[in-house]
ZAMARGU-4260 file (C-alpha; in steps of 0.2 Angstrom, whole numbers, plus 5000, padded with zeros to 4 digits):
<rodrens>
0) 5273/4646/4806 | 5285/4633/4812 | 5275/4618/4806 | 5274/4627/4788 | 5292/4628/4788
5) 5294/4609/4793 | 5282/4604/4779 | 5291/4615/4767 | 5308/4605/4772 | 5300/4588/4770
10) 5293/4593/4753 | 5311/4598/4747 | 5318/4582/4754 | 5305/4572/4745 | 5309/4580/4730
15) 5328/4576/4731 | 5325/4558/4735 | 5313/4556/4720 | 5327/4564/4709 | 5339/4552/4716
20) 5328/4537/4713 | 5325/4543/4695 | 5344/4545/4692 | 5345/4526/4693 | 5354/4522/4708
25) 5339/4515/4718 | 5344/4498/4727 | 5334/4486/4738 | 5338/4492/4755 | 5322/4491/4765
30) 5319/4473/4769 | 5301/4468/4772 | 5294/4482/4763 | 5283/4485/4753 | 5270/4478/4766
35) 5253/4480/4773 | 5249/4482/4792 | 5234/4486/4804 | 5231/4497/4819 | 5217/4500/4830
40) 5208/4516/4831 | 5211/4527/4846 | 5228/4520/4848 | 5239/4529/4860 | 5255/4537/4856
45) 5270/4525/4853 | 5260/4509/4848 | 5270/4499/4836 | 5262/4497/4819 | 5275/4488/4809
50) 5294/4482/4810 | 5306/4481/4796 | 5325/4481/4792 | 5338/4490/4782 | 5351/4480/4772
55) 5366/4490/4768 | 5380/4487/4756 | 5396/4478/4762 | 5406/4491/4756 | 5396/4503/4768
60) 5404/4501/4784 | 5396/4515/4793 | 5378/4509/4790 | 5365/4522/4783 | 5368/4540/4779
65) 5350/4545/4781 | 5338/4535/4792 | 5323/4528/4786 | 5310/4542/4784 | 5292/4544/4780
70) 5293/4556/4767 | 5275/4556/4761 | 5259/4548/4765 | 5242/4547/4756 | 5232/4554/4763
75) 5244/4566/4771 | 5244/4563/4790 | 5257/4565/4805 | 5249/4550/4814 | 5264/4539/4811
80) 5283/4540/4814 | 5299/4529/4812 | 5309/4524/4828 | 5325/4514/4828 | 5325/4498/4837
85) 5345/4496/4835 | 5355/4485/4823 | 5347/4492/4807 | 5329/4487/4814 | 5316/4500/4814
90) 5298/4501/4818 | 5283/4513/4813 | 5273/4519/4828 | 5258/4530/4831 | 5261/4548/4836
95) 5244/4550/4845 | 5242/4566/4836 | 5230/4566/4828 | 5221/4551/4837 | 5216/4539/4825
100) 5197/4538/4823 | 5189/4524/4812 | 5172/4534/4811 | 5179/4551/4806 | 5196/4548/4797
105) 5202/4538/4782 | 5203/4519/4784 | 5220/4517/4776 | 5236/4527/4774 | 5251/4523/4762
110) 5266/4529/4770 | 5282/4531/4758 | 5297/4526/4767 | 5314/4532/4761 | 5332/4527/4766
115) 5350/4530/4760 | 5366/4522/4765 | 5384/4529/4766 | 5388/4524/4747 | 5375/4534/4740
120) 5363/4520/4738 | 5344/4524/4741 | 5328/4515/4743 | 5310/4520/4742 | 5295/4508/4748
125) 5277/4509/4753 | 5270/4503/4770 | 5250/4502/4769 | 5243/4504/4786 | 5224/4500/4788
130) 5214/4506/4803 | 5203/4494/4811 | 5187/4498/4820 | 5185/4497/4839 | 5169/4498/4851
135) 5170/4516/4861 | 5162/4523/4875 | 5147/4535/4872 | 5152/4553/4873 | 5142/4568/4880
140) 5141/4583/4869 | 5136/4601/4872 | 5140/4609/4889 | 5140/4592/4898 | 5155/4587/4887
145) 5166/4602/4894 | 5159/4606/4911 | 5147/4602/4925 | 5130/4608/4921 | 5120/4618/4934
150) 5102/4620/4932 | 5092/4632/4941 | 5073/4629/4945 | 5062/4641/4952 | 5051/4635/4967
155) 5033/4633/4964 | 5036/4628/4946 | 5026/4613/4941 | 5034/4597/4935 | 5042/4599/4918
160) 5057/4595/4907 | 5071/4605/4915 | 5086/4599/4903 | 5089/4588/4888 | 5105/4578/4889
165) 5115/4577/4873 | 5126/4561/4871 | 5131/4550/4856 | 5140/4533/4852 | 5154/4533/4840
170) 5147/4518/4832 | 5130/4526/4831 | 5123/4513/4843 | 5107/4515/4853 | 5110/4523/4870
175) 5101/4521/4887 | 5101/4535/4900 | 5100/4532/4919 | 5102/4543/4934 | 5107/4541/4952
180) 5103/4543/4966 | 5085/4536/4963 | 5077/4544/4978 | 5078/4562/4971 | 5062/4569/4963
185) 5069/4569/4945 | 5069/4556/4931 | 5077/4554/4914 | 5069/4548/4899 | 5076/4537/4885
190) 5078/4552/4874 | 5089/4560/4888 | 5076/4573/4894 | 5078/4576/4913 | 5060/4580/4921
195) 5056/4586/4938 | 5043/4576/4947 | 5036/4588/4960 | 5033/4607/4963 | 5047/4613/4975
200) 5046/4624/4991 | 5062/4633/4994 | 5057/4635/5012 | 5054/4616/5015 | 5063/4606/5001
205) 5082/4605/4999 | 5089/4619/4990 | 5102/4609/4979 | 5102/4592/4971 | 5117/4582/4962
210) 5112/4570/4949 | 5124/4557/4941 | 5118/4555/4922 | 5124/4539/4915 | 5123/4535/4896
215) 5126/4516/4891 | 5129/4508/4874 | 5123/4490/4869 | 5140/4483/4874 | 5139/4489/4891
220) 5151/4503/4889 | 5145/4519/4897 | 5149/4537/4902 | 5144/4547/4917 | 5142/4566/4920
225) 5136/4575/4935 | 5122/4588/4934 | 5119/4601/4949 | 5101/4607/4951 | 5099/4622/4961
230) 5081/4627/4968 | 5079/4646/4966 | 5069/4655/4979 | 5056/4667/4973 | 5045/4679/4983
235) 5030/4670/4988 | 5029/4673/5006 | 5022/4688/5015 | 5033/4695/5029 | 5027/4695/5046
240) 5030/4707/5062 | 5040/4699/5076 | 5037/4712/5089 | 5022/4709/5100 | 5019/4726/5107
245) 5006/4736/5100 | 5003/4751/5112 | 5017/4764/5116 | 5017/4779/5128 | 5028/4794/5127
250) 5028/4812/5134 | 5024/4827/5123 | 5037/4839/5117 | 5049/4826/5113 | 5063/4833/5101
255) 5064/4827/5083 | 5074/4811/5081 | 5068/4803/5098 | 5065/4785/5095 | 5048/4778/5099
260) 5048/4760/5095 | 5060/4748/5084 | 5048/4740/5072 | 5055/4723/5067 | 5048/4710/5054
265) 5055/4694/5045 | 5052/4688/5027 | 5051/4668/5026 | 5059/4670/5009 | 5075/4677/5018
270) 5076/4663/5031 | 5095/4659/5028 | 5100/4678/5026 | 5095/4695/5033 | 5078/4700/5027
275) 5078/4715/5015 | 5062/4723/5020 | 5054/4740/5018 | 5044/4749/5032 | 5032/4763/5029
280) 5017/4772/5038 | 5001/4771/5028 | 4991/4783/5038 | 4996/4802/5035 | 5005/4808/5051
285) 5013/4824/5055 | 5021/4818/5072 | 5031/4801/5067 | 5041/4794/5053 | 5048/4777/5051
290) 5066/4773/5044 | 5061/4763/5028 | 5076/4751/5030 | 5077/4748/5049 | 5060/4751/5055
295) 5064/4763/5068 | 5049/4774/5073 | 5054/4791/5078 | 5047/4808/5081 | 5048/4820/5067
300) 5036/4834/5071 | 5031/4844/5087 | 5020/4835/5099 | 5010/4847/5108 | 4997/4838/5119
305) 4989/4855/5124 | 4985/4860/5106 | 4972/4853/5095 | 4969/4840/5089 | 4979/4831/5103
310) 4970/4841/5116 | 4954/4831/5113 | 4962/4815/5105 | 4979/4811/5114 | 4980/4794/5106
315) 4989/4793/5089 | 4985/4777/5079 | 4998/4772/5065 | 4996/4759/5052 | 5014/4752/5049
320) 5016/4742/5033 | 5031/4731/5029 | 5035/4725/5012 | 5048/4714/5004 | 5049/4724/4988
325) 5048/4743/4985 | 5035/4738/4972 | 5022/4725/4968 | 5029/4714/4983 | 5021/4705/4997
330) 5016/4715/5012 | 5009/4715/5030 | 5001/4728/5040 | 5000/4732/5059 | 4992/4746/5069
335) 5001/4752/5083 | 4994/4766/5096 | 5005/4779/5103 | 4998/4788/5119 | 5004/4806/5122
340) 5006/4811/5140 | 5005/4828/5146 | 5019/4837/5155 | 5019/4854/5163 | 5028/4862/5149
345) 5016/4878/5148 | 5018/4891/5160 | 5004/4902/5164 | 5001/4916/5152 | 4991/4932/5153
350) 4983/4940/5138 | 4986/4955/5139 | 5002/4954/5148 | 5001/4973/5151 | 4987/4982/5160
355) 4983/4999/5161 | 4971/5005/5173 | 4964/5022/5179 | 4959/5027/5197 | 4953/5043/5203
360) 4963/5053/5217 | 4956/5052/5234 | 4949/5035/5231 | 4945/5026/5247 | 4956/5012/5253
365) 4950/4994/5248 | 4943/5000/5231 | 4944/4985/5219 | 4955/4988/5203 | 4959/4973/5194
370) 4955/4954/5193 | 4971/4946/5185 | 4964/4928/5185 | 4952/4933/5172 | 4965/4936/5160
375) 4978/4922/5165 | 4977/4904/5161 | 4988/4888/5159 | 4984/4878/5144 | 4992/4861/5150
380) 4978/4848/5150 | 4982/4839/5165 | 4974/4848/5180 | 4990/4845/5191 | 5000/4855/5178
385) 4988/4870/5175 | 4988/4877/5192 | 4997/4893/5196 | 4996/4908/5209 | 5001/4927/5209
390) 5015/4933/5220 | 5028/4946/5220 | 5019/4962/5219 | 5032/4976/5217 | 5036/4992/5209
395) 5036/5011/5214 | 5021/5016/5224 | 5017/4997/5227 | 5013/5001/5245 | 4998/5009/5240
400) 4991/4992/5232 | 4989/4975/5237 | 4984/4958/5231 | 4969/4950/5241 | 4977/4932/5240
405) 4989/4923/5229 | 4975/4912/5222 | 4962/4926/5217 | 4974/4938/5209 | 4963/4953/5214
410) 4972/4969/5215 | 4965/4983/5227 | 4970/5000/5234 | 4977/5001/5251 | 4976/5019/5254
415) 4970/5036/5246 | 4981/5045/5235 | 4980/5065/5234 | 4990/5072/5219 | 4991/5089/5227
420) 4999/5082/5243 | 5018/5085/5242 | 5021/5068/5251 | 5015/5058/5235 | 5028/5067/5225
425) 5014/5071/5212 | 5016/5054/5204 | 5002/5051/5191 | 5007/5034/5185 | 5012/5019/5196
430) 5021/5005/5187 | 5018/4987/5197 | 5024/4970/5192 | 5016/4954/5197 | 5023/4936/5195
435) 5013/4922/5189 | 5019/4905/5194 | 5015/4887/5191 | 5012/4877/5207 | 5018/4860/5199
440) 5036/4857/5195 | 5038/4865/5178 | 5046/4857/5163 | 5048/4872/5151 | 5059/4872/5135
445) 5068/4885/5127 | 5053/4891/5117 | 5049/4904/5131 | 5064/4916/5131 | 5053/4929/5139
450) 5052/4920/5155 | 5064/4925/5170 | 5072/4913/5182 | 5064/4912/5199 | 5071/4900/5211
455) 5069/4882/5201 | 5053/4889/5193 | 5050/4900/5178 | 5037/4914/5181 | 5027/4925/5169
460) 5029/4944/5173 | 5013/4955/5172 | 5016/4974/5170 | 5002/4985/5177 | 5002/5004/5175
465) 4990/5012/5186 | 4986/5030/5182 | 4979/5041/5195 | 4965/5052/5187 | 4966/5069/5193
470) 4950/5077/5201 | 4946/5095/5196 | 4946/5103/5213 | 4951/5121/5211 | 4945/5135/5201
475) 4957/5145/5190 | 4963/5161/5197 | 4969/5177/5188 | 4986/5185/5192 | 4976/5202/5192
480) 4958/5206/5195 | 4958/5218/5181 | 4970/5223/5167 | 4973/5240/5158 | 4982/5242/5141
485) 4985/5258/5132 | 4985/5256/5113 | 4989/5269/5100 | 4975/5271/5087 | 4987/5267/5073
490) 4992/5250/5080 | 4992/5237/5066 | 4978/5224/5065 | 4984/5208/5072 | 4996/5216/5084
495) 4996/5210/5102 | 4992/5223/5115 | 4994/5214/5131 | 4992/5197/5140 | 4982/5190/5154
500) 4987/5175/5165 | 4978/5163/5176 | 4983/5147/5186 | 4975/5132/5193 | 4981/5123/5209
505) 4976/5106/5204 | 4989/5094/5199 | 4993/5091/5186 | 4991/5108/5181 | 4975/5110/5170
510) 4975/5116/5153 | 4967/5133/5154 | 4959/5141/5139 | 4955/5160/5138 | 4940/5168/5129
515) 4932/5185/5128 | 4914/5184/5135 | 4909/5202/5134 | 4914/5219/5128 | 4925/5224/5114
520) 4912/5228/5101 | 4908/5243/5090 | 4895/5249/5079 | 4904/5242/5064 | 4912/5226/5072
525) 4904/5214/5084 | 4922/5212/5092 | 4937/5220/5087 | 4948/5211/5100 | 4954/5192/5100
530) 4963/5182/5113 | 4973/5167/5111 | 4965/5152/5119 | 4981/5145/5126 | 4992/5159/5129
535) 4980/5173/5134 | 4988/5186/5122 | 4975/5200/5117 | 4976/5205/5099 | 4966/5218/5089
540) 4956/5212/5074 | 4951/5229/5067 | 4958/5247/5066 | 4956/5257/5081 | 4949/5274/5080
545) 4951/5287/5093 | 4939/5299/5086 | 4926/5285/5087 | 4929/5277/5103 | 4943/5281/5116
550) 4940/5266/5128 | 4935/5248/5126 | 4931/5237/5142 | 4932/5217/5140 | 4928/5203/5151
555) 4940/5189/5150 | 4936/5172/5155 | 4949/5158/5160 | 4942/5140/5160 | 4949/5122/5165
560) 4936/5114/5155 | 4925/5112/5171 | 4927/5127/5182 | 4929/5146/5176 | 4935/5163/5182
565) 4933/5180/5174 | 4943/5196/5174 | 4941/5214/5167 | 4952/5221/5153 | 4952/5239/5149
570) 4959/5245/5133 | 4963/5264/5132 | 4964/5270/5114 | 4978/5284/5112 | 4976/5298/5099
575) 4988/5298/5085 | 4988/5310/5069 | 4982/5296/5058 | 4969/5306/5047 | 4972/5314/5031
580) 4966/5331/5026 | 4951/5330/5015 | 4949/5345/5003 | 4934/5350/4992 | 4934/5351/4977
585) 4948/5338/4975 | 4948/5341/4956 | 4945/5355/4945 | 4948/5361/4926 | 4946/5379/4919
590) 4953/5391/4906 | 4962/5407/4909 | 4967/5421/4896 | 4985/5423/4893 | 4984/5441/4898
595) 4976/5438/4915 | 4984/5451/4928 | 4995/5445/4942 | 4987/5442/4959 | 4971/5438/4951
600) 4961/5424/4960 | 4959/5412/4946 | 4941/5409/4941 | 4937/5413/4960 | 4944/5396/4964
605) 4944/5392/4983 | 4949/5376/4991 | 4942/5371/5008 | 4950/5357/5019 | 4945/5346/5034
610) 4955/5335/5046 | 4946/5325/5060 | 4962/5324/5071 | 4970/5341/5066 | 4967/5360/5070
615) 4961/5370/5055 | 4976/5381/5058 | 4988/5366/5055 | 4985/5366/5036 | 4999/5370/5024
620) 4997/5372/5005 | 5010/5370/4991 | 5010/5365/4973 | 5022/5350/4971 | 5020/5346/4952
625) 5016/5356/4936 | 5019/5373/4941 | 5031/5378/4927 | 5039/5395/4930 | 5029/5396/4946
630) 5015/5406/4938 | 5003/5399/4952 | 5002/5400/4971 | 4989/5398/4986 | 4984/5412/4997
635) 4985/5410/5012 | 4998/5396/5010 | 4997/5391/5028 | 4987/5393/5044 | 4969/5390/5037
640) 4957/5377/5031 | 4953/5388/5016 | 4964/5395/5002 | 4962/5402/4985 | 4973/5400/4969
645) 4981/5416/4964 | 4991/5420/4947 | 5009/5424/4954 | 5017/5429/4938 | 5012/5433/4920
650) 5014/5422/4905 | 5028/5426/4892 | 5025/5417/4876 | 5032/5430/4865 | 5050/5428/4871
655) 5048/5409/4872 | 5049/5409/4890 | 5033/5399/4891 | 5028/5385/4879 | 5015/5375/4889
660) 4997/5381/4886 | 4990/5368/4898 | 4996/5366/4916 | 4991/5351/4927 | 4994/5356/4945
665) 4996/5343/4959 | 4992/5352/4975 | 4998/5344/4992 | 4989/5349/5009 | 4998/5344/5025
670) 4993/5346/5043 | 5011/5350/5050 | 5009/5369/5051 | 5009/5370/5069 | 5023/5358/5072
675) 5040/5364/5075 | 5055/5359/5064 | 5060/5345/5077 | 5043/5338/5080 | 5041/5336/5061
680) 5054/5323/5061 | 5045/5313/5075 | 5027/5316/5073 | 5016/5308/5060 | 5011/5320/5046
685) 4997/5316/5034 | 4995/5323/5017 | 4980/5327/5006 | 4980/5330/4987 | 4970/5340/4975
690) 4972/5341/4955 | 4969/5356/4945 | 4970/5357/4926 | 4972/5374/4918 | 4972/5379/4899
695) 4979/5396/4894 | 4969/5404/4880 | 4979/5416/4869 | 4973/5433/4863 | 4964/5433/4846
700) 4978/5444/4839 | 4992/5433/4844 | 5001/5425/4830 | 5007/5407/4832 | 5025/5407/4825
705) 5027/5389/4825 | 5015/5375/4820 | 5017/5359/4829 | 5020/5344/4818 | 5022/5326/4820
710) 5027/5311/4811 | 5018/5294/4812 | 5031/5280/4811 | 5024/5263/4809 | 5036/5249/4815
715) 5032/5231/4812 | 5042/5217/4819 | 5041/5199/4817 | 5041/5190/4834 | 5049/5173/4835
720) 5044/5161/4849 | 5057/5149/4854 | 5044/5135/4856 | 5041/5137/4837 | 5058/5132/4832
725) 5051/5121/4819 | 5043/5135/4809 | 5059/5143/4800 | 5065/5124/4798 | 5049/5119/4789
730) 5048/5136/4779 | 5066/5134/4773 | 5064/5116/4769 | 5048/5119/4759 | 5056/5133/4750
735) 5071/5122/4744 | 5059/5109/4739 | 5048/5121/4729 | 5063/5129/4721 | 5070/5112/4716
740) 5053/5107/4708 | 5052/5124/4699 | 5070/5121/4692 | 5066/5103/4687 | 5050/5110/4678
745) 5060/5124/4669 | 5072/5111/4663 | 5059/5099/4656 | 5051/5115/4648 | 5067/5120/4640
750) 5070/5102/4634 | 5053/5102/4626 | 5055/5119/4617 | 5072/5114/4610 | 5065/5098/4603
755) 5049/5105/4596 | 5053/5122/4591 | 5071/5124/4583 | 5080/5140/4585 | 5078/5154/4574
760) 5092/5159/4561 | 5097/5140/4558 | 5092/5132/4542 | 5086/5114/4540 | 5085/5111/4559
765) 5104/5113/4561 | 5111/5110/4580 | 5119/5124/4589 | 5135/5116/4589 | 5152/5121/4581
770) 5152/5109/4568 | 5164/5111/4553 | 5150/5116/4539 | 5149/5128/4525 | 5147/5146/4530
775) 5131/5154/4525 | 5129/5174/4521 | 5126/5185/4535 | 5108/5191/4537 | 5103/5206/4547
780) 5089/5206/4560 | 5081/5222/4565 | 5074/5222/4583 | 5063/5237/4588 | 5062/5240/4607
785) 5051/5253/4615 | 5057/5260/4632 | 5043/5267/4643 | 5048/5280/4655 | 5037/5283/4671
790) 5029/5301/4669 | 5028/5312/4685 | 5014/5323/4681 | 5012/5330/4699 | 5022/5338/4713
795) 5019/5342/4732 | 5028/5347/4748 | 5032/5334/4761 | 5023/5340/4777 | 5038/5333/4788
800) 5053/5338/4779 | 5046/5353/4769 | 5055/5346/4753 | 5047/5345/4736 | 5043/5328/4728
805) 5035/5322/4711 | 5022/5309/4709 | 5013/5299/4696 | 4994/5301/4698 | 4991/5284/4690
810) 5003/5272/4698 | 5007/5283/4714 | 5026/5282/4711 | 5036/5296/4719 | 5053/5304/4719
815) 5062/5319/4726 | 5061/5333/4714 | 5078/5340/4707 | 5080/5359/4708 | 5085/5361/4690
820) 5073/5347/4682 | 5058/5354/4675 | 5042/5344/4675 | 5040/5336/4657 | 5036/5320/4648
825) 5049/5309/4642 | 5047/5303/4624 | 5049/5285/4620 | 5066/5279/4614 | 5069/5267/4600
830) 5084/5255/4600 | 5090/5245/4584 | 5102/5231/4586 | 5111/5220/4573 | 5114/5202/4575
835) 5121/5188/4565 | 5118/5169/4565 | 5136/5166/4571 | 5133/5175/4587 | 5115/5168/4591
840) 5104/5181/4596 | 5108/5197/4606 | 5098/5211/4613 | 5102/5229/4620 | 5093/5231/4636
845) 5086/5249/4640 | 5091/5255/4657 | 5076/5257/4669 | 5072/5275/4671 | 5070/5273/4690
850) 5075/5261/4703 | 5057/5261/4709 | 5049/5254/4693 | 5040/5238/4695 | 5049/5222/4690
855) 5035/5219/4677 | 5040/5235/4667 | 5058/5229/4668 | 5053/5213/4659 | 5043/5222/4646
860) 5058/5224/4633 | 5062/5206/4634 | 5044/5201/4630 | 5043/5213/4616 | 5060/5206/4610
865) 5053/5188/4609 | 5037/5195/4600 | 5048/5204/4587 | 5059/5189/4585 | 5046/5178/4577
870) 5043/5188/4561 | 5062/5190/4559 | 5063/5172/4559 | 5050/5170/4546 | 5059/5183/4535
875) 5075/5174/4537 | 5068/5160/4526 | 5064/5171/4511 | 5078/5169/4498 | 5088/5184/4493
</rodrens>
């Protein structure tokens, strides 16, 4: 922006000078101009090009008002400037910006120099400056011209062109290239191409070369640049292991993370820097893993020497692989072997760890019970680690048992055990414990929490439960040799009538079961008694009958599954009044005349009763139901097993005292006649029953004053089920839909009739609306209607109410007869009505003669009216 302002000011100054020159005041002030001068190209700043003087007027005492200035140049340039040398002497010098170049810039410049003295005189003159050529040094172009070029060459690259030097001579002369030092494996051609002369090995050859490239023109001028060549290492070498050890030995059961070995390797490609290698285990292994970066081999899984497969093959072989790249790199492999050593990490174990044995009581001392060594083992592989012994037999009653030796583990009895002996406290089960312990020093881990501490060792505890099996030595014994039970004969079936009890001296007490082995049977039942097998309760299975059997003798057996004992049980049946009187006949029906005399044995009827458990004199007879007015009685009424039916009082139908002609008597016979009033409240009384039906026959001359009548009423009900809730809903909905359909059809029919058949009484098809039209003369219509009355041509009396009613023999219609109305036929009635066209059509309807007339008859007048309306309509069309 500043340069533009300066140029604008110079242009304005030049314009002012030209204006002054043109005005006619130009004077020769520049001495030595115009002139021509030369200057070499590439001249530095301040090189003098030309010297001139300024001549001023004698009248100008102060010299020049404006110093000599280059106001314009052709071509335009800023390569020159005027400097004062003193005493009005000036020179044109180079500015160095831009540098004069013969090959690229104009060869000549015309500089316009302007000067003005103090009197206002001006002068403008031209200095021509010619640029002369000069031989210049060659120059590098491209990257080499501005920086030091670094070239990277991969090792193992065959000899080839690695760089093209770009240089030029300002005079376009032919250039020559050379490089130093000459011992390096590189050369430069005349074209400037740099070639490598060998295949480099980064691990053997120098990693960097510095080449001085010199370019020279024909006159010997030259330029030199340095080229830096770096040899790039490539991954062309296999890494190799630096460790020599191939076999390692570790004990089993090492915790995860335990370091086994530190596998190290080196990559020749990384000789001057730490190798970046990757380690892995090629063979599948569940015990070990290797850190892929550091090569540390460590334990990852449980190593159990005593389990398969290590139990058979304790050596673990691993293929360790090292690579210099995670993928597609160079690799080396090495096999290492890890030997797993056994330790005493497994205590002896017994399966099962709990034993349950049985021994008979009174078994002799020294009897063998259990060999523990058959059930215990130590799974450690090394024989020095799998030896153990049995110690510490303890527990309640352990003094009755012993181990033969700590090595054998055989358990034997030391003395006989009698359960019935009070000294043994009647113990049936003895709880023993035995310790199974390693002989070698253990190295257990926390994976065995069920072991208990014993000194410095850990031991396995075996629990032994020895049950002393009782021997059945004693027979059951009943508390009594015989039992006697008194049972009323009315005792309910299933009732307990007594209990027997037996005991056994064996310990523990034997379970005794009871059974009936003999007796207790009758003619109808094999056994009418049952005994509870566990409790000894005796119960009856059938009803006892004193009259059949008064005593039952049973043989009851008590058993402890091996030994038995018996006892006798006598059941005495006690008599009870449990039989009902049985009378013959128990039903009878007969007829008697109404005039039968009092005291008469009715039809010679006699009743005879029997009771298996009552005296014949204990019977008492009485009529409980049906003896209205006490017309009947029995004689004798008590004290005999026979009695007769006697008429006790006469019948009286004339006065209305008696109304029943049929008597149904229910006679009760009880067996309490011989009991006192107090005994009747406590003793059991049985009652028999006889039913008698007696019809009283009236005399032939007897007039029956009343005739029984009855009315049959039929009642019908519609029962609704709650589960059929949808029935009324469906019926209602269907009815509404049907009514709607019928209404719609009626509307369509009315519309059709109105359009096809115009109403009568309207001429020329006029519509029935109140339109303003000319009135027509009135016309009379004669409508003849016939009213039909229902004719009641018969009468009868209602059998229930006794009222008279009339009926129609043809239709069956009925009505109550009025007392003042004679039976006659009703004549037909004619009805005449008059109608006009103004009022439409009108009819007088005859009232129905009866509310009970069918609906069809009520509609008949309307039908007749419609029939009569048609000829009337035709008559209306006749004029006059």
